[in-house]
N, C-alpha and C positions, 0 to 999 in steps of 0.2 A: 156735653150734649145740651143744646138749647132747651130752655124751659118748655118750649112748644112741643118738643118730642117727649118730654117726661110726663106730661099732664095725665095721660091715660094709661101709662105703662104698668103701674103697680096693681091697682085694684081691678080695673076693667079687663086687664089681660091675664089675670091670675089663673083662670081656668083653661086658657089656651094650651094646646099640646103640640101642634105642628104649625110652624110659621114659615111663610114665604116672604122674604125680604128682598126687594129690588133696590139695588144701588145705594147701599147704606153709607157710602163714603169711607171714612176711616174706622168705622166699627164702634163708635161710642154708644150708639143705641143698642147694637147687638150685645155688647158687653153688659150693659145694664139689664137688658131683657134676660139674658142667660143667668145673671146673678140673682135677679129678683124672682125668677120662675124656674125652680130646679127640675121641673117635669117637662119642660118644653124642649123640642128638637127644632132646629132651624135650618132651612135651606136659604142661603144668601147668594143672590145672582148679581154679578157685575161684569160688564164687558171690558173693564179697565184693569189690566194686570197690576198697575201701580196701586190702585185702591185695594185690591185683594192682598197685596203685600203688606199694606198698612193694617188691614184687619188682622192678618196672621200675627203681626208683631203685637198688636193689642191683645189678642187672644192668648198669646204666650204669657201675658201678665195676669190673666184671670184664673188660671189653674186648669189642670187637665180634665177635671170632671165637666166643667162648662165647655171646654174645647171639644170634647168627644160628642157633644150634642149639636155641634155646628158643622155643616157641610158647605164649603165654598164652591161656587160654580162660576168658572170663567166662561160666561155665555151672554148672549143678547136676550134681554127680557122678551123681545118680540118673537123669539123662537124657542125659548126654554119650555120644556115639559118635564114634569116629574111623574114617574109611574110607581113610585114607592108608596105614596099615600096621598090623601086629600088634605088640604090645609084648612085649619079653623081660624087662622090669622094671616092677613096680608098687611105688609107695612111698606110705605114709600115715604121718604123724607126728601123734599126738594128734588124729586125725580120726574114727576108727571109733567113738569114744565119743560122737559127736554123733548116733548113730543107735540105734534099738532093734534087737534081734536080728532081728525081722521085716524091718525096713528094710535091714539088712545082707544078708539073703538076696536082696532085690530088687537091691541094689547089685552083688552078685557074680553074680547071674543075668545082669546086663547086662555086667559087666566081663570075666568069664572068656572069653567068645567073642572078646574083643579081645586076648587074650594068646596067646603061643606055648606049645606044650608045653615044659615045662622052665623056663618063666618064673619069675623070682625075685620074691618079695614081701617087702619090708622094712617092718616095722610097729613103731612105738613107741607105747605107750599107758600109761595108769595101770592099776593092778591092785589088786584086793582081796587082802590078805595073809591066808593061812590058817595059823594057828599061829604061835608065837613071840611075842616081846615087842611087835612092831609090829602084830599082828593086831587088838588092841583099839582102836588109834587109826586104822587104815587106813579103816574104814567111815565114821567121822565126818568124816575129812578129805575123802574122796571125796564124801560127801553135801554138805558145804559147797561144794566145787568145783562140783558140779552145780547147787546153788541159785544161786550167784553167776553161773555161766555161763548158766543159764536166764534169769535176770533181764536179763543183758546182751544175749543173743542171741535170746531167745524160742523157743529150741529145746525140744522136748517131752520127750525122754528124761530120766529122773531117776536112772538107775543104769547101771552099765557093762553093755554087751551081752556076750553070750558069743561073741566073735569066733572063738575056737578051734573051736567046734563048726560054725560057719558055714564056716570055711575047710576043715575036714575034709570036710564034705558037698559042697564044690565041688571036691574033688580035690587040695587042697594037702597037703603033708607038711612038718612042722616040721623044719628043719635045725639051727637054733641058737636058744638062748633065754638072754638075759642080763638080770640085774636090778640095780637101783640103789635106794638109800634103803630098804634092808631088804626090797625086793620091791614097793614102791609104784609104781615105774616099771619097765617091761619093754621090751626090744627083741627082736624075733624076726625070723628069716630063714626064710621058707617057700619051697617050690618046687611049682609046678603039675605034677602027674604025668600028667594025661590031657588 
């Protein structure tokens, strides 16, 4: 798991009991979350069967106690709904950049009603750097990443969405913001206020 995903996991997330994770990839964050918080239950949503298989293989290595607290959903985040409980933690790592800003509004219109007031949201994403020596290279790097990702996945977006404005509009407040690689990678911890 990249350092950006580990920064907030242990202390800040220790009191969380019900997590919703969108598109965790191969499950490295899920494994760490389940090991570090023995009281949390997790719903993990991914529309890619191959990624769910990778998560299942990783979960087989962390033990049955942790595995019993994880439910994997082969579903699209834009249509997923849980009726079992409301979540006090939402997690996305390199996931929001798969959507346009308009699609993010739809995603959070659906997701926020599934969260408790005060729910935490841990997000890691690429970012465009404004100013400094890395500013000139960040846009071409992100453009290349989107081009390659678009060819591999057939996803439509070709630039980073403005996730901060979407989160502000949906009642989230930024608690912490950390950067890596001169600002090309960010991790943020948000909290739902209403």
